C-alpha positions, 0 to 999 in steps of 0.5 A: 623623920624617917623610919627604917625595917630592920633587925633591930639587934644588927641595927646600929646607928650612926647617931642618936635620936630624940623619938624613938617609937616601937609599936607592937614589935618586941612582942615579936621578939625572942628575948623583949627585953633584950632587945628594948635594952639594945633599942634603947641605945639609940635613944639620945640622952633627951629623947624618948622612947615610946613601947607598945607591948601585947599586955600579959592580963588582956582577957583574950591571951588564952584564946589568942594563944590557941588560935595560933597553935591553930593556925600553924598546925594548918599549915595555909600560906602567909598569902592564903591566912592574910585573905582568911584575916579578912573574917576578921572585919565583920569580927570586929565591926560587930564587937564593938556592939556591947553585947557581941564583945564577949565574942573576942574572948573567942575569936581575938580580933583588933576591935573598935569603931570606926577603924579601916578594914584593911587594917582591922585585916593586919592587926587581926594576921598580926596577932597570929602570924608571929613565930613570937608572940610574947605578953607582959606587965606594966611593972615588967616594961617599966622595970626595962626603963629604969634598968636603961636610965629612962626617968619620967616614965609614963604609964598610958591608958592602952596596955601596955604602951610606956615612955620615958625620957632619957636620962645619964641617970634614971629617976626611976619617977612614975607618971600616969597620963591623962 
């Protein structure tokens, strides 16, 4: 197993891969569909591609966009903003309590029981710091897979996470993951 950090459009692998994960990346690119098209060329026939992107209909999308604008206008350094994201930790912990879940609509942070403090801080930072942030639907991402000849396409329960198997001709058959 290997991993690589590089610009997706500039990366031209010498070989194709059995499994390619692209988790939380495409929605931070200027043209996610174009980047997906290129990424799909990394997968060998019979190989699997798994993609996760921000969901277009999350309840907190408008608040996230609002806070992104605020962060940009503050003109603070990335380092300082990273430190401010430490505040996401108590917010995340509080929002695991049913009574306080609506807070995530106003102040979106990564929420989940038992999450590591650093993970909450970094994922909150990731939500706000990138130049590009786009939101997508299952039908849209499913279409990317079909267009690029994937079959046995599965829609995961975590929005929007989709995986498929590279084939010479995509069948477009959909499976709902359990």
